[in-house]
C-alpha positions as CSV (number, residue, x, y, z in Angstrom):
1,M,26.5,71.1,67.6
2,R,28.7,68.2,66.5
3,G,31.2,70.4,64.8
4,A,32.5,71.7,68.2
5,F,32.7,68.2,69.7
6,D,34.6,67.0,66.7
7,A,37.2,69.7,67.2
8,I,38.0,68.5,70.7
9,A,40.2,65.5,71.3
10,P,39.2,63.1,74.1
11,A,40.2,64.6,77.4
12,A,38.6,65.9,80.6
13,V,35.5,67.8,79.4
14,N,33.9,69.2,82.4
15,Y,34.4,72.8,81.0
16,L,31.3,74.3,82.6
17,A,32.4,73.2,86.0
18,H,35.8,74.6,85.6
19,V,34.7,78.1,84.5
20,F,32.0,78.2,87.2
21,L,34.7,77.3,89.8
22,S,37.1,79.9,88.6
23,H,37.2,83.5,89.9
24,Q,35.0,84.3,86.9
25,T,37.1,87.2,85.8
26,P,38.1,87.2,82.1
27,D,41.6,86.0,82.9
28,A,40.3,83.2,85.2
29,I,37.8,82.0,82.7
30,V,40.6,81.9,80.0
31,G,42.8,79.8,82.3
32,A,39.9,77.6,83.5
33,M,39.4,76.6,79.7
34,L,43.1,76.4,78.9
35,G,43.7,73.9,81.7
36,D,42.5,71.0,79.5
37,F,44.5,72.1,76.4
38,A,47.8,73.5,77.8
39,K,50.4,71.1,79.3
40,G,53.3,72.1,81.5
41,R,54.0,75.7,82.4
42,L,52.3,78.4,80.3
43,A,54.5,80.7,78.4
44,E,53.7,84.1,76.9
45,P,51.4,85.7,76.3
46,W,49.5,84.5,79.3
47,N,49.7,86.5,82.5
48,E,49.9,85.4,86.1
49,A,46.2,85.5,86.6
50,V,45.7,83.1,83.7
51,R,48.5,80.8,85.0
52,E,46.9,80.8,88.5
53,A,43.6,79.8,86.9
54,V,45.4,76.9,85.2
55,R,47.0,75.8,88.5
56,L,43.5,75.8,90.1
57,H,42.0,73.8,87.3
58,R,44.7,71.1,87.7
59,A,44.1,71.1,91.5
60,I,40.4,70.7,91.0
61,D,41.2,67.7,88.6
62,R,43.4,66.1,91.2
63,Y,40.8,66.5,94.0
64,T,38.0,65.2,91.8
65,D,39.9,62.1,90.6
66,R,40.5,61.1,94.2
67,H,37.1,61.9,95.6
68,P,35.1,58.8,96.8
69,L,31.8,60.1,95.3
70,V,33.3,60.5,91.9
71,Q,34.8,57.1,92.2
72,A,31.4,55.8,93.1
73,S,30.1,57.3,89.9
74,R,32.8,55.8,87.8
75,A,31.9,52.4,89.4
76,C,28.4,52.8,88.0
77,I,29.7,52.6,84.5
78,S,29.3,49.2,83.1
79,P,32.5,47.1,82.5
80,A,32.3,47.5,78.8
81,R,32.7,51.2,79.1
82,R,34.8,51.3,82.3
83,R,37.9,52.5,80.5
84,F,35.9,55.6,79.4
85,A,34.4,56.2,82.9
86,G,36.4,59.3,83.7
87,V,35.4,61.1,80.5
88,L,31.8,60.0,80.9
89,V,31.5,61.1,84.5
90,D,33.1,64.4,83.6
91,I,30.4,65.1,80.9
92,F,27.6,63.7,83.1
93,Y,28.6,66.0,86.0
94,D,28.5,69.1,83.6
95,H,25.0,67.9,82.6
96,F,23.9,67.9,86.2
97,L,25.4,71.2,86.9
98,A,23.6,72.7,83.9
99,R,20.4,71.1,85.1
100,H,20.7,72.4,88.6
101,W,22.3,75.7,87.8
102,S,20.0,77.8,89.8
103,R,21.1,76.2,93.0
104,Y,24.6,77.5,92.5
105,H,24.5,80.8,90.5
106,G,22.3,83.8,90.5
107,L,22.6,84.5,86.7
108,P,20.6,82.5,84.3
109,L,22.8,79.9,82.7
110,T,22.6,81.4,79.2
111,E,23.7,84.8,80.5
112,F,26.5,83.2,82.4
113,T,27.7,81.4,79.2
114,R,27.5,84.6,77.2
115,G,29.9,86.1,79.5
116,V,32.3,83.1,79.2
117,Y,32.4,83.4,75.5
118,A,32.9,87.1,75.7
119,A,36.1,86.4,77.8
120,L,37.4,83.7,75.5
121,L,36.9,85.1,72.0
122,P,39.4,88.0,72.2
123,H,42.1,85.4,72.9
124,R,41.1,83.0,70.2
125,A,44.3,83.5,68.1
126,A,46.6,82.6,71.1
127,F,44.7,79.5,72.0
128,P,45.9,76.0,71.1
129,P,44.7,74.9,67.7
130,R,41.9,72.6,69.0
131,L,40.4,75.2,71.1
132,Q,40.7,77.7,68.2
133,R,38.7,75.4,66.0
134,A,36.0,74.6,68.6
135,L,35.4,78.2,70.0
136,P,33.1,79.5,67.2
137,W,31.0,76.4,67.4
138,M,30.8,76.7,71.1
139,V,29.5,80.2,70.8
140,R,27.1,79.5,67.9
141,D,25.4,76.6,69.7
142,D,26.0,77.7,73.3
143,W,27.7,74.5,73.9
144,L,28.1,75.0,77.7
145,A,24.4,75.6,78.4
146,A,23.4,72.8,75.9
147,Y,24.8,70.2,78.4
148,A,21.5,70.7,80.3
149,N,20.0,68.4,77.6
150,V,20.7,64.7,77.4
151,S,20.8,65.1,73.5
152,A,23.8,67.4,73.9
153,V,25.5,64.9,76.1
154,D,24.9,62.3,73.4
155,A,26.3,64.6,70.7
156,A,29.4,65.4,72.8
157,L,30.2,61.6,73.2
158,H,29.7,61.0,69.5
159,G,32.1,63.8,68.7
160,L,34.7,62.6,71.1
161,A,34.5,59.1,69.7
162,R,35.1,60.5,66.2
163,R,38.5,61.8,67.4
164,F,39.9,58.3,68.0
165,R,42.5,57.0,65.5
166,Y,40.6,53.6,65.5
167,P,37.0,54.5,65.7
168,E,35.8,50.9,66.3
169,R,37.6,51.1,69.7
170,A,35.5,54.0,70.7
171,Q,32.1,52.5,70.2
172,P,31.5,52.0,73.9
173,L,32.2,55.8,74.3
174,R,29.9,56.7,71.3
175,D,27.1,55.0,73.0
176,G,27.9,56.1,76.5
177,V,24.8,58.2,77.0
178,A,23.1,54.8,77.8
179,E,25.1,54.8,81.1
180,L,23.5,58.3,82.1
181,Q,20.1,57.0,81.2
182,R,20.6,53.8,83.1
183,N,22.1,55.3,86.2
184,Y,20.6,58.8,86.2
185,G,19.3,58.8,89.8
186,A,22.5,57.4,91.4
187,L,24.7,59.7,89.4
188,E,22.6,62.8,90.1
189,A,22.8,62.0,93.8
190,H,26.5,61.6,93.7
191,F,26.9,65.0,91.9
192,L,24.6,66.9,94.2
193,D,26.6,65.5,97.2
194,F,30.0,66.1,95.7
195,F,29.6,69.6,94.2
196,P,29.3,71.5,97.4
197,Q,32.4,69.7,98.7
198,L,34.2,70.7,95.6
199,Q,33.1,74.2,96.1
200,A,34.5,74.2,99.7
201,Y,37.8,72.8,98.4
202,V,38.1,75.6,95.9
203,A,37.3,78.2,98.6
204,S,40.1,76.7,100.7
205,Q,42.5,76.8,97.8
206,R,41.7,80.5,97.2
207,A,42.2,81.2,101.0
208,A,45.6,79.6,100.9
209,E,46.6,81.7,97.8
210,T,45.5,84.8,99.7
211,R,47.6,83.9,102.7
212,A,50.6,83.2,100.5
213,A,50.3,86.3,98.4
214,P,53.0,88.9,99.0
215,R,52.0,91.9,101.2
């Protein structure tokens, strides 16, 4: 599994949450994934549905960053790793989403992720290089579903740490799974309280888009 994580530079990495919160159409899934790799306004070949999904992705990130429960989760991270708290909590929250998947979706997680990969693969050549490199590994190892396992969280953190120019500075991130293990109950409680609020926020954003759409 490490090949996929090595191919992604440190960034927001709550990919499972973003594709779940998208409209879950092929275009929306593409945009949900692109949101962490594409900066600024998307150019061709991406259509308006993909661009709309990228805008939603960025709105979700802004909402999440400001939310008191997310801030409480970041405060659980020890001072030695506090500079990586945002990345750690992103990954931990995807872990909890995968662990509690049946609360939120009627499809089994592995069936859902197969649909995600089927939406992404036809566009691989148009993706930014980092995502192009990662996608085959994601599919082979079912990376998104693997987050249900603490071992996959550990592998993700090791892969992200190897992307740093000065690896010694990333040692706190490399060992970050210790924060999940130490604070598991509190972080899980934060996630379970937060995620329904995030779903409600996304629903409000979609309602606003519908009202604003030309008739």
